PAFI-568995 format. One line per field, with one value per residue: residue in one letter; y, x, z of N, C-alpha, C, O in turn. Coordinates in Angstrom, 3 decimals, padded with zeros to 6 digits. Atoms other than C-alpha are relative to their C-alpha. Layout:
code c(A / ...)
ny c(Y / ...)
nx c(X / ...)
nz c(Z / ...)
cay c(Y / ...)
cax c(X / ...)
caz c(Z / ...)
cy c(Y / ...)
cx c(X / ...)
cz c(Z / ...)
oy c(Y / ...)
ox c(X / ...)
oz c(Z / ...)
# end
This chain:
code c(M / I / F / L / K / L / D / S / L / E / T / A / N / G / L / S / K / V / C / D / K / Y / K / E / D / M / D / V / N / I / I / Y / G / R / Q / I / I / D / G / R / S / V / L / G / V / V / S / L / L / G / N / I / V / K / V / E / P / I / T / Y / C / K / N / T / I / D / E / F / Y / G / E / I / E / K / I / G / A / Y / K / I)
ny c(-001.205 / -000.249 / -001.408 / -000.328 / -001.429 / -000.451 / -000.972 / -000.368 / 000.353 / 001.407 / 000.805 / -000.165 / 000.682 / 001.430 / 000.442 / 000.004 / 001.119 / 001.231 / 000.015 / 000.274 / 001.407 / 000.792 / -000.613 / 001.043 / 000.783 / -000.797 / -001.451 / -000.416 / -001.381 / -000.677 / -000.812 / -000.997 / -000.731 / 000.302 / 000.158 / 001.327 / -000.093 / 001.264 / 000.279 / -000.016 / -001.399 / -000.578 / -001.402 / 000.037 / 000.438 / -001.072 / -001.125 / 000.273 / 000.035 / -000.574 / 000.511 / 001.418 / 000.414 / 001.386 / 000.685 / 000.944 / 000.785 / 000.409 / 001.311 / 001.069 / 001.003 / -000.252 / 000.208 / -001.195 / -001.061 / 000.323 / -000.317 / -001.443 / -000.560 / 000.296 / -000.906 / -001.389 / -000.076 / -000.228 / -001.423 / -000.732 / 000.073 / 000.717 / 000.419 / -000.341)
nx c(000.306 / 001.430 / 000.257 / 001.347 / 000.339 / 000.593 / 000.945 / 000.942 / -000.367 / 000.350 / -001.082 / -001.154 / 000.308 / 000.012 / -001.364 / -000.625 / 000.564 / -000.582 / -001.398 / -000.029 / 000.355 / -001.216 / -001.156 / -000.837 / -000.683 / -000.822 / 000.175 / 000.475 / -000.363 / 000.821 / -001.006 / 000.404 / -001.220 / -001.091 / 000.592 / 000.324 / 000.879 / 000.401 / 001.407 / 000.904 / 000.199 / 001.165 / -000.321 / -000.958 / 000.649 / 000.938 / -000.772 / -000.266 / 001.288 / 000.000 / -001.154 / -000.135 / -001.164 / -000.483 / 000.125 / -001.107 / -000.121 / -001.387 / -000.056 / -000.508 / 001.027 / 000.801 / 001.414 / 000.457 / 000.081 / 001.153 / 001.200 / 000.057 / 000.377 / 001.414 / 000.855 / -000.026 / 000.660 / 001.438 / 000.251 / -000.314 / -001.391 / -000.203 / -001.389 / -000.596)
nz c(-000.691 / -000.142 / -000.160 / -000.499 / 000.059 / -001.270 / 000.466 / -001.025 / -001.399 / -000.231 / 000.553 / -000.852 / -001.250 / 000.297 / 000.184 / -001.311 / -000.754 / 000.527 / -000.430 / -001.438 / -000.189 / 000.270 / -000.710 / -000.614 / 001.022 / 000.904 / 000.077 / 001.334 / 000.345 / 001.028 / 000.648 / 000.999 / 000.337 / -000.934 / -001.351 / -000.427 / -001.138 / -000.616 / 000.391 / -001.166 / -000.399 / 000.676 / 000.328 / 001.091 / 001.229 / 000.367 / 000.580 / 001.426 / 000.718 / 001.346 / 000.725 / 000.195 / -000.809 / 000.108 / -001.251 / -000.032 / -001.231 / -000.263 / -000.650 / 000.897 / 000.135 / 001.214 / -000.309 / -000.676 / 001.006 / 000.871 / -000.777 / -000.131 / 001.308 / 000.192 / -000.801 / 000.471 / 001.323 / -000.295 / -000.214 / 001.217 / 000.454 / 001.238 / 000.248 / 001.305)
cay c(082.362 / 083.369 / 086.872 / 088.544 / 091.872 / 093.585 / 095.334 / 095.510 / 095.286 / 091.894 / 090.526 / 091.961 / 090.627 / 087.207 / 086.978 / 087.865 / 085.238 / 082.511 / 083.498 / 083.447 / 079.962 / 078.679 / 080.576 / 077.345 / 075.796 / 078.675 / 082.398 / 084.261 / 087.334 / 089.741 / 091.487 / 094.683 / 096.170 / 096.403 / 096.254 / 092.986 / 092.681 / 089.879 / 088.225 / 088.051 / 091.835 / 093.125 / 096.744 / 095.931 / 094.108 / 096.876 / 099.415 / 097.728 / 098.055 / 098.737 / 096.833 / 093.418 / 091.668 / 088.533 / 086.019 / 084.000 / 081.201 / 080.218 / 076.494 / 073.300 / 071.322 / 071.113 / 069.809 / 072.819 / 075.207 / 073.443 / 073.689 / 077.353 / 078.150 / 076.414 / 078.600 / 081.925 / 081.046 / 081.052 / 084.744 / 085.650 / 084.707 / 083.421 / 081.581 / 082.666)
cax c(095.484 / 092.077 / 090.619 / 087.606 / 085.934 / 085.203 / 082.092 / 080.110 / 080.371 / 078.677 / 081.405 / 084.182 / 082.535 / 081.964 / 085.625 / 086.780 / 084.435 / 085.745 / 089.344 / 088.604 / 087.092 / 090.480 / 092.645 / 093.901 / 094.973 / 096.441 / 096.962 / 095.317 / 096.797 / 094.600 / 096.771 / 096.046 / 099.000 / 101.766 / 099.368 / 099.091 / 096.228 / 095.460 / 092.238 / 090.820 / 091.011 / 087.541 / 088.756 / 091.689 / 089.547 / 086.891 / 089.631 / 090.009 / 086.318 / 085.782 / 088.893 / 089.650 / 092.034 / 094.128 / 093.404 / 096.457 / 096.145 / 099.404 / 099.557 / 101.038 / 097.773 / 096.145 / 092.848 / 092.538 / 093.224 / 090.638 / 088.003 / 088.856 / 088.637 / 085.256 / 083.894 / 085.135 / 083.914 / 080.414 / 080.856 / 082.058 / 085.735 / 087.065 / 090.217 / 092.552)
caz c(172.534 / 173.813 / 173.729 / 175.315 / 174.601 / 177.901 / 176.688 / 179.933 / 183.712 / 183.595 / 181.297 / 183.483 / 186.639 / 185.037 / 184.019 / 187.543 / 189.034 / 186.739 / 187.520 / 191.242 / 190.921 / 189.672 / 192.217 / 193.822 / 190.502 / 188.548 / 188.134 / 185.270 / 183.641 / 181.667 / 179.109 / 177.204 / 175.405 / 177.997 / 180.982 / 182.864 / 185.344 / 187.806 / 186.583 / 190.098 / 190.487 / 189.669 / 189.792 / 187.536 / 184.996 / 185.042 / 184.294 / 180.897 / 179.921 / 176.233 / 175.146 / 173.722 / 176.131 / 176.020 / 178.773 / 179.786 / 182.360 / 184.056 / 184.874 / 183.453 / 183.736 / 180.288 / 181.708 / 183.980 / 181.086 / 178.907 / 181.668 / 182.207 / 178.479 / 178.329 / 181.123 / 179.740 / 176.246 / 177.794 / 178.622 / 175.129 / 174.828 / 171.544 / 170.438 / 167.656)
cy c(000.155 / 001.483 / 000.203 / 001.511 / 000.340 / 001.141 / 000.469 / -000.418 / -001.468 / -000.899 / 000.071 / -000.750 / -001.528 / -000.551 / -000.089 / -001.187 / -001.318 / -000.098 / -000.327 / -001.456 / -000.906 / 000.478 / -001.002 / -000.749 / 000.767 / 001.496 / 000.328 / 001.446 / 000.485 / 001.044 / 000.920 / 000.869 / -000.425 / -000.144 / -001.477 / 000.106 / -001.406 / -000.216 / 000.005 / 001.400 / 000.620 / 001.450 / 000.079 / -000.348 / 001.079 / 001.181 / -000.186 / -000.087 / 000.678 / -000.502 / -001.495 / -000.390 / -001.427 / -000.597 / -001.117 / -000.732 / -000.508 / -001.273 / -000.983 / -001.055 / 000.311 / -000.171 / 001.219 / 001.153 / -000.211 / 000.324 / 001.513 / 000.658 / -000.259 / 000.959 / 001.447 / 000.134 / 000.222 / 001.460 / 000.832 / -000.065 / -000.804 / -000.273 / 000.487 / -000.992)
cx c(-001.523 / -000.201 / -001.423 / -000.168 / -000.737 / -000.966 / -001.005 / 000.524 / -000.298 / 001.105 / 001.242 / -000.174 / 000.022 / 001.408 / 000.693 / -000.493 / 000.615 / 001.457 / 000.124 / -000.322 / 001.242 / 001.228 / 000.910 / 000.874 / 000.910 / -000.196 / -000.467 / 000.387 / -000.952 / 000.944 / -000.643 / 001.178 / 001.114 / -000.528 / -000.316 / -000.738 / -000.286 / -001.466 / -000.976 / -000.310 / -001.151 / 000.297 / 000.966 / -000.641 / -000.996 / 000.736 / 000.299 / -001.286 / 000.104 / 001.125 / -000.109 / 001.305 / 000.365 / -000.094 / 001.038 / 000.053 / 001.436 / -000.062 / 000.551 / -001.093 / -000.940 / -001.497 / -000.608 / -000.181 / -001.203 / -001.324 / -000.185 / -000.438 / -001.495 / -000.901 / 000.042 / -000.536 / -001.512 / -000.296 / 000.478 / 001.445 / 000.071 / 001.479 / 000.438 / 001.112)
cz c(000.085 / 000.359 / 000.471 / -000.115 / 001.258 / -000.333 / 001.043 / 001.385 / 000.268 / -000.557 / 000.869 / 001.308 / -000.201 / -000.160 / 001.345 / 000.849 / -000.469 / 000.434 / 001.469 / 000.301 / -000.139 / 000.781 / 000.659 / -001.023 / -000.891 / 000.231 / -001.425 / -000.203 / -001.091 / -000.601 / -001.030 / -000.278 / 000.931 / 001.452 / 000.249 / 001.330 / 000.527 / -000.295 / 001.130 / 000.476 / -000.767 / -000.424 / -001.187 / -001.337 / -000.482 / -000.590 / -001.474 / -000.828 / -001.354 / -000.875 / -000.220 / 000.673 / -000.265 / 001.412 / 000.010 / 001.335 / 000.142 / 000.844 / -000.996 / -000.248 / -001.171 / 000.269 / 000.682 / -000.979 / -000.909 / 000.712 / 000.127 / -001.282 / -000.266 / 000.754 / -000.517 / -001.399 / 000.156 / 000.197 / -001.198 / -000.483 / -001.285 / -000.223 / -001.386 / -000.250)
oy c(-000.277 / 002.042 / -000.658 / 002.290 / -000.198 / 002.317 / 001.419 / -001.204 / -002.121 / -001.888 / -000.959 / -001.416 / -002.261 / -001.650 / -001.070 / -001.793 / -002.160 / -001.168 / -001.072 / -002.012 / -001.949 / 000.126 / -000.701 / -001.286 / 000.206 / 001.919 / -000.405 / 002.317 / -000.246 / 001.919 / 000.486 / 001.649 / -001.603 / -000.393 / -002.167 / 000.623 / -002.349 / 000.666 / 000.189 / 001.580 / 001.013 / 001.846 / 000.894 / 000.291 / 001.331 / 001.887 / 000.760 / -000.556 / 001.710 / -000.081 / -002.187 / 000.153 / -002.227 / 000.045 / -002.000 / -000.182 / -000.824 / -001.223 / -000.701 / -001.955 / 001.237 / 000.559 / 001.608 / 001.877 / 000.741 / 000.920 / 002.025 / 001.536 / 000.628 / 001.403 / 002.113 / 001.229 / 000.795 / 001.882 / 002.062 / 000.622 / -001.614 / 000.520 / 000.620 / -000.927)
ox c(-002.251 / 000.543 / -002.282 / 000.708 / -001.808 / -000.621 / -001.749 / 001.462 / 000.418 / 001.471 / 001.865 / 000.754 / 000.556 / 001.702 / 001.392 / 000.284 / 000.981 / 001.906 / 001.019 / 000.190 / 001.336 / 002.357 / 002.084 / 001.930 / 001.853 / -001.134 / -000.198 / 000.038 / -001.285 / 001.453 / -001.400 / 001.592 / 001.465 / 000.249 / -000.864 / -000.206 / -000.431 / -002.285 / -002.171 / -001.205 / -000.988 / -000.023 / 000.792 / -000.380 / -001.088 / 000.185 / 000.691 / -001.261 / 000.761 / 001.241 / -000.832 / 002.365 / -000.464 / 000.284 / 001.015 / 000.512 / 002.115 / -000.246 / 000.590 / -000.882 / -001.748 / -002.302 / -001.737 / -001.175 / -001.911 / -002.222 / -001.294 / -001.301 / -002.198 / -001.926 / -000.992 / -000.936 / -002.152 / -001.431 / 000.472 / 001.797 / -000.809 / 002.338 / -000.361 / 001.778)
oz c(-000.808 / 001.165 / 000.280 / 000.263 / 001.542 / -000.213 / 000.797 / 001.513 / 001.028 / 000.077 / 001.126 / 001.768 / 000.631 / 000.312 / 001.599 / 001.586 / 000.351 / 000.843 / 001.867 / 001.273 / 000.507 / 000.438 / 000.876 / -000.690 / -001.448 / 000.906 / -002.376 / 000.593 / -002.025 / 000.100 / -001.898 / 000.580 / 000.994 / 002.373 / -000.610 / 002.313 / -000.251 / -000.037 / 000.903 / 001.301 / -001.923 / -001.545 / -002.093 / -002.356 / -001.684 / -001.434 / -002.157 / -001.966 / -001.489 / -002.025 / 000.497 / 000.359 / -000.699 / 002.392 / -000.848 / 002.336 / -000.835 / 002.060 / -002.193 / -001.061 / -001.099 / -000.309 / 000.385 / -000.909 / -001.239 / 000.118 / -000.025 / -001.268 / -000.750 / 000.237 / -000.555 / -001.798 / -000.725 / -000.026 / -001.136 / -001.442 / -001.578 / 000.161 / -002.313 / -001.283)
# end
């Protein structure tokens, strides 16, 4: 599992940009409690500012997931 603290607009915008980059290869769910937001939705991601969210890529390609994780770790995500 990988988590990200959405502590600023820059972090939320960066997450949405990375998710949008992978839109052809996979979908990305941003999960907070029972809320599930599409990672490409800037407005949806911004609505979760101030929270620690789970980032869940949906694909069967392990290489794509590893690349994606590498990119969001650059903006502050961490694995548990």
